[in-house]
C-alpha positions as CSV (number, residue, x, y, z in Angstrom):
1,M,-14.0,10.9,0.3
2,T,-12.3,10.6,-3.0
3,E,-8.6,11.5,-2.7
4,P,-5.9,11.5,-5.3
5,W,-3.0,9.1,-5.0
6,H,-0.7,10.6,-7.7
7,S,1.6,13.6,-7.3
8,T,4.3,14.9,-9.5
9,G,6.7,16.1,-6.8
10,S,8.8,18.1,-9.2
11,G,8.0,21.6,-8.2
12,H,10.7,21.9,-5.6
13,R,13.4,21.3,-8.3
14,S,12.5,24.4,-10.5
15,W,14.6,26.8,-8.3
16,L,17.7,24.7,-8.4
17,G,18.6,25.5,-12.0
18,L,20.2,28.9,-11.5
19,P,22.2,28.0,-8.4
20,A,23.5,24.9,-10.1
21,A,24.4,26.9,-13.3
22,L,26.3,29.5,-11.3
23,A,28.1,26.8,-9.4
24,L,29.1,25.2,-12.7
25,I,30.4,28.5,-14.0
26,A,32.5,29.0,-10.8
27,V,33.9,25.4,-11.1
28,V,34.9,25.9,-14.7
29,L,36.6,29.2,-14.0
30,L,38.5,27.8,-11.1
31,V,39.6,24.7,-13.0
32,D,40.6,27.0,-16.0
33,V,42.7,29.2,-13.8
34,A,44.3,26.3,-11.8
35,A,45.1,24.3,-15.0
36,A,46.1,27.3,-17.0
37,A,44.0,25.9,-19.9
38,H,42.1,29.1,-20.4
39,A,40.2,29.1,-23.8
40,V,40.2,25.3,-23.9
41,L,37.7,25.2,-21.1
42,I,35.6,28.1,-22.0
43,G,33.2,25.9,-24.1
44,F,32.2,24.1,-20.9
45,L,30.5,27.3,-19.8
46,A,27.8,26.7,-22.3
47,L,26.5,23.8,-20.1
48,A,25.4,26.3,-17.5
49,P,22.5,27.9,-19.4
50,L,21.4,24.4,-20.6
51,L,21.4,23.2,-17.0
52,A,19.2,26.1,-16.0
53,A,16.9,25.7,-19.0
54,A,16.2,22.1,-18.0
55,V,14.4,23.0,-14.7
56,D,14.3,26.8,-14.2
57,T,12.2,29.7,-15.6
58,P,13.2,31.6,-18.7
59,R,14.1,34.7,-16.7
60,R,16.5,32.8,-14.4
61,T,17.8,31.0,-17.4
62,A,18.6,34.4,-18.9
63,V,20.6,35.3,-15.8
64,A,22.6,32.0,-16.1
65,S,23.1,32.8,-19.8
66,A,24.4,36.3,-19.1
67,A,26.7,35.0,-16.4
68,A,28.1,32.3,-18.6
69,T,28.7,34.8,-21.5
70,G,30.4,37.2,-19.1
71,A,32.5,34.5,-17.6
72,A,33.5,33.4,-21.1
73,V,34.6,36.9,-22.0
74,L,36.5,37.4,-18.8
75,A,38.2,34.0,-19.1
76,G,40.4,35.5,-21.8
77,L,42.0,38.1,-19.5
78,P,44.4,35.9,-17.4
79,S,46.0,34.3,-20.5
80,Q,45.8,37.5,-22.5
81,T,43.9,35.7,-25.3
82,L,41.0,38.2,-25.1
83,G,39.9,39.1,-28.6
84,S,41.9,36.3,-30.3
85,L,40.1,34.3,-33.0
86,D,40.0,31.2,-30.8
87,H,38.6,33.1,-27.8
88,V,36.0,34.9,-30.0
89,L,34.8,31.6,-31.5
90,R,34.4,29.9,-28.1
91,V,32.6,32.9,-26.7
92,A,30.3,32.8,-29.8
93,V,29.6,29.1,-29.0
94,V,28.6,30.0,-25.4
95,I,26.3,32.8,-26.7
96,T,24.7,30.5,-29.3
97,V,24.0,27.8,-26.8
98,S,22.6,30.5,-24.3
99,V,20.1,31.7,-26.9
100,A,19.1,28.1,-27.6
101,A,18.7,27.5,-23.8
102,L,16.4,30.5,-23.6
103,Y,14.2,29.0,-26.3
104,V,14.2,25.6,-24.5
105,A,13.3,27.1,-21.2
106,R,10.4,29.1,-22.7
107,A,9.1,26.1,-24.6
108,R,9.4,23.9,-21.5
109,T,7.5,26.3,-19.3
110,L,4.8,26.8,-21.8
111,R,4.4,23.0,-22.1
112,E,4.3,22.7,-18.3
113,E,1.7,25.4,-18.0
114,R,-0.5,23.6,-20.6
115,I,-0.1,20.4,-18.6
116,R,-0.9,22.2,-15.4
117,R,-4.1,23.6,-16.9
118,M,-5.1,20.2,-18.3
119,S,-4.5,18.6,-14.9
120,E,-6.8,21.2,-13.4
121,I,-9.4,20.3,-15.9
122,V,-8.9,16.7,-15.1
123,R,-9.4,17.4,-11.4
124,V,-12.6,19.3,-12.1
125,T,-13.8,16.5,-14.4
126,Q,-13.1,13.9,-11.7
127,K,-15.1,15.9,-9.2
128,A,-18.0,16.1,-11.7
129,I,-17.9,12.4,-12.6
130,L,-16.8,10.8,-9.3
131,R,-18.3,13.0,-6.7
132,E,-17.0,12.9,-3.2
133,V,-18.6,10.2,-1.1
134,P,-20.2,11.4,2.1
135,P,-18.3,10.1,5.1
136,R,-21.6,9.0,6.7
137,I,-25.2,8.4,5.7
138,G,-27.4,7.4,8.6
139,D,-25.8,4.3,10.2
140,V,-23.4,3.7,7.3
141,A,-19.9,5.0,7.1
142,L,-18.3,5.3,3.6
143,G,-15.0,5.9,2.0
144,A,-13.8,5.7,-1.6
145,R,-10.6,5.8,-3.6
146,Y,-9.8,5.9,-7.3
147,V,-6.4,5.3,-9.0
148,S,-6.0,5.7,-12.8
149,A,-3.5,3.4,-14.5
150,Q,-2.3,6.4,-16.5
151,R,-0.5,8.9,-14.3
152,D,-2.2,12.2,-13.9
153,A,-5.2,11.0,-15.9
154,G,-7.4,11.3,-12.9
155,V,-10.4,9.4,-14.4
156,G,-10.9,6.3,-16.5
157,G,-13.3,3.5,-17.1
158,D,-13.9,2.5,-13.5
159,L,-16.8,4.1,-11.7
160,Y,-18.7,4.3,-8.4
161,E,-21.5,6.3,-6.9
162,V,-23.6,6.4,-3.7
163,V,-27.2,7.6,-3.7
164,P,-28.9,8.0,-0.3
165,G,-32.6,7.6,0.2
166,P,-35.1,8.1,3.0
167,D,-34.6,4.6,4.5
168,R,-31.8,3.1,2.4
169,V,-28.5,3.7,0.6
170,R,-27.9,2.5,-2.9
171,V,-24.4,2.0,-4.2
172,I,-22.8,1.0,-7.6
173,I,-19.3,0.2,-8.5
174,G,-18.4,-0.8,-12.0
175,D,-15.8,-1.2,-14.8
176,V,-16.4,-0.2,-18.4
177,C,-15.2,-2.6,-21.1
178,G,-12.7,-0.4,-23.0
179,K,-10.1,2.3,-22.5
180,G,-9.6,6.0,-23.2
181,L,-12.2,8.7,-23.7
182,P,-15.0,6.4,-24.8
183,A,-14.7,4.5,-21.6
184,V,-14.8,7.7,-19.6
185,Q,-17.8,8.9,-21.4
186,L,-19.7,5.7,-20.8
187,A,-18.7,5.6,-17.2
188,S,-20.0,9.2,-16.8
189,A,-23.3,8.2,-18.5
190,V,-23.8,5.1,-16.3
191,I,-23.2,7.2,-13.1
192,G,-25.7,9.8,-14.2
193,A,-28.3,7.2,-15.0
194,F,-27.7,5.5,-11.7
195,R,-28.2,8.7,-9.8
196,Q,-31.6,9.1,-11.3
197,S,-32.8,5.5,-11.4
198,A,-31.6,4.8,-7.8
199,I,-34.0,7.5,-6.6
200,V,-37.1,6.7,-8.6
201,R,-37.0,2.9,-8.8
202,D,-38.4,0.8,-6.0
203,R,-36.5,-2.4,-6.8
204,L,-32.8,-2.9,-7.4
205,E,-33.4,-5.1,-10.5
206,E,-35.3,-2.2,-12.1
207,V,-32.2,0.0,-11.6
208,A,-30.1,-2.7,-13.3
209,T,-32.6,-2.8,-16.2
210,D,-32.4,1.0,-16.7
211,L,-28.6,0.7,-16.8
212,D,-28.9,-2.2,-19.3
213,A,-30.9,0.0,-21.6
214,L,-28.5,2.9,-21.3
215,V,-25.4,0.8,-22.1
216,A,-27.2,-1.0,-24.9
217,R,-27.9,2.3,-26.6
218,E,-24.2,3.3,-26.7
219,P,-22.4,3.1,-30.1
220,K,-20.7,-0.2,-30.6
221,P,-16.9,-0.1,-31.1
222,A,-15.3,-1.7,-34.1
223,Y,-13.5,-4.3,-32.0
224,G,-16.6,-5.8,-30.2
225,V,-19.4,-5.1,-27.8
226,T,-19.9,-2.5,-25.2
227,F,-20.7,-3.6,-21.7
228,V,-20.1,-2.7,-18.1
229,T,-19.5,-5.0,-15.2
230,A,-21.0,-3.7,-12.0
231,V,-22.2,-4.5,-8.5
232,L,-25.4,-2.8,-7.3
233,L,-25.9,-2.7,-3.6
234,E,-28.8,-1.6,-1.4
235,V,-28.3,-1.1,2.3
236,S,-31.2,-0.7,4.7
237,G,-30.3,-1.2,8.4
238,P,-29.0,-4.8,8.8
239,D,-30.3,-5.8,5.4
240,L,-28.2,-6.0,2.2
241,W,-29.4,-6.6,-1.3
242,V,-26.8,-7.3,-3.9
243,M,-27.0,-7.6,-7.7
244,N,-23.7,-8.7,-9.3
245,C,-23.6,-8.0,-13.0
246,G,-20.4,-9.9,-14.0
247,H,-18.3,-8.0,-11.4
248,P,-15.8,-9.2,-8.7
249,V,-17.7,-10.2,-5.6
250,P,-17.6,-7.7,-2.7
251,L,-15.6,-8.7,0.4
252,R,-17.1,-8.8,3.9
253,H,-14.8,-8.1,6.8
254,R,-16.0,-8.8,10.3
255,P,-14.1,-7.7,13.4
256,G,-11.7,-10.4,14.4
257,G,-12.1,-12.4,11.2
258,P,-10.5,-12.6,7.7
259,P,-12.2,-11.0,4.7
260,S,-14.5,-13.4,2.8
261,P,-16.7,-13.1,-0.3
262,L,-20.2,-11.8,0.3
263,G,-22.2,-14.9,-0.8
264,E,-21.4,-17.6,-3.3
265,H,-24.0,-16.7,-5.9
266,Q,-23.1,-16.9,-9.6
267,P,-22.7,-13.4,-11.1
268,D,-25.3,-12.3,-13.6
269,R,-24.3,-11.0,-17.0
270,P,-22.8,-7.5,-17.4
271,L,-24.8,-4.4,-18.0
272,G,-25.7,-3.8,-21.7
273,L,-26.1,-7.4,-22.8
274,G,-29.9,-7.5,-22.4
275,G,-32.3,-10.1,-21.0
276,R,-34.3,-10.4,-17.8
277,R,-32.6,-9.6,-14.5
278,T,-32.7,-12.0,-11.6
279,P,-33.8,-10.6,-8.2
280,P,-31.0,-9.4,-5.9
281,A,-29.4,-11.7,-3.3
282,H,-30.3,-10.9,0.3
283,H,-27.7,-10.8,3.1
284,T,-27.4,-9.3,6.5
285,W,-24.6,-7.6,8.3
286,S,-23.9,-6.6,11.9
287,T,-22.5,-3.5,13.6
288,G,-18.8,-3.2,12.9
289,D,-19.0,-5.3,9.6
290,R,-17.3,-3.8,6.6
291,L,-17.9,-4.3,2.9
292,L,-15.2,-3.7,0.3
293,L,-16.4,-3.1,-3.2
294,Y,-13.6,-3.0,-5.8
295,T,-12.8,-3.3,-9.5
296,D,-10.6,-5.9,-11.1
297,G,-7.5,-3.6,-10.8
298,L,-7.2,-5.0,-7.3
299,I,-7.4,-8.7,-7.9
300,E,-5.4,-8.5,-11.2
301,A,-2.4,-6.7,-9.7
302,R,0.5,-9.0,-10.3
303,D,4.0,-9.3,-8.7
304,D,7.2,-9.9,-10.6
305,A,6.5,-13.6,-10.8
306,G,3.0,-13.0,-12.4
307,R,1.1,-13.9,-9.3
308,F,-2.2,-12.2,-8.7
309,F,-2.9,-10.1,-5.6
310,P,-4.1,-12.5,-2.8
311,L,-7.1,-11.1,-1.0
312,R,-5.9,-12.6,2.3
313,L,-3.5,-9.7,2.4
314,L,-6.4,-7.4,3.1
315,D,-7.1,-8.6,6.6
316,R,-4.8,-6.2,8.3
317,P,-5.6,-3.1,6.1
318,L,-9.4,-3.7,6.5
319,S,-8.9,-3.9,10.3
320,T,-7.6,-0.3,10.4
321,P,-10.0,1.7,12.6
322,C,-10.4,4.7,10.3
323,L,-12.0,4.0,6.9
324,S,-9.8,6.6,5.1
325,K,-6.6,5.0,6.6
326,A,-7.9,1.5,5.8
327,L,-8.2,2.4,2.2
328,D,-4.7,3.9,2.3
329,E,-3.5,0.6,3.7
330,V,-5.3,-1.4,1.0
331,W,-3.6,0.7,-1.7
332,R,-0.2,0.3,0.0
333,A,-0.7,-3.5,0.1
334,V,-1.5,-3.5,-3.6
335,R,1.5,-1.4,-4.5
336,T,3.8,-3.5,-2.4
337,H,2.6,-6.7,-4.1
338,A,2.8,-5.2,-7.6
339,G,6.1,-3.4,-6.9
340,G,4.8,0.0,-8.1
341,E,1.9,1.7,-9.8
342,P,-1.0,-0.4,-11.1
343,R,-1.3,-1.5,-14.7
344,D,-5.1,-1.1,-14.6
345,D,-7.5,1.4,-13.1
346,L,-8.6,0.7,-9.6
347,A,-11.7,1.9,-7.7
348,L,-12.4,1.0,-4.1
349,L,-15.5,1.7,-2.0
350,L,-15.5,0.7,1.6
351,I,-18.6,0.9,3.8
352,E,-19.2,0.0,7.5
353,R,-22.3,-0.4,9.6
354,L,-22.3,1.8,12.6
355,R,-24.3,1.5,15.8
356,D,-27.1,3.8,14.9
357,R,-27.9,7.2,13.5
358,G,-27.0,9.1,16.6
359,G,-24.1,6.8,17.6
360,E,-20.5,8.0,17.4
361,D,-18.4,6.3,14.8
362,G,-15.0,7.6,16.0
363,R,-14.1,9.2,12.7
């Protein structure tokens, strides 16, 4: 299944604003009384509503503003400066800053609400474009992950899809040349065309030809050509047919062995560049074998020294029994190597051959 790997983690901080503001007010008053500074420290009370406005709601910011204003007024009693020009001016500063804090809190919450709504739209869009991969189709187990290089973007130019048939499963994973909304639109179009063509076409090269025609019809950007690198895979029992359209070669992982490229065939040209397609390469796989299909965000992840991600590091992650946990471990290995979030979109599709249709896969 497709699962998000980004989270904001900031919601728990929103309720800390008012307590922190009240604590600051108490500290300022205590220091003012202890130091006998009185009006000199009243101005620091203006920091309380600003602190609340940074993380809390407008209503709770208003409470902090009222508390700061009241404390500023009462601070003139011990020193009998209440009503003096100096005291009035400092109270006026606290009130002015409090009003500004209310505006800041309201503007921030409105912006956060817009972002929240946009994030919800992104999640719906992601589900529409990148549908959840079924955990099992016949004797094939599947799992998928997608990570956008732009935090909270949710979708990008990488794509994958799985289309089951009566006696086969067809899969695509690809990467659109380009960034931004045009790349998302083209990725969505390719996925939609694959869903239809994978059902009605008998041969895999015919599916690739349909996708060629679709991509070639897309408007050409000012900076160059439009194309999509992709791997088309057909699974039928122990047989695998693979068409590599300029994409990174899938990895095969056999129990007890290191991951290795699936075949040594030279990749064909990307989708959208025209010409006759070569027939797909034929391979076989055994029960327990896994195939990892991925986009170049995996192999192009670099560490601080500029070294690319070595595929040998995937041996242990791909040996994890559960496909979902295996994908988590792959992502963890990439993040560890890169020292943080990826600089490019990353799509992963992991499939495994099970014993038979009725067999237990342990998931």
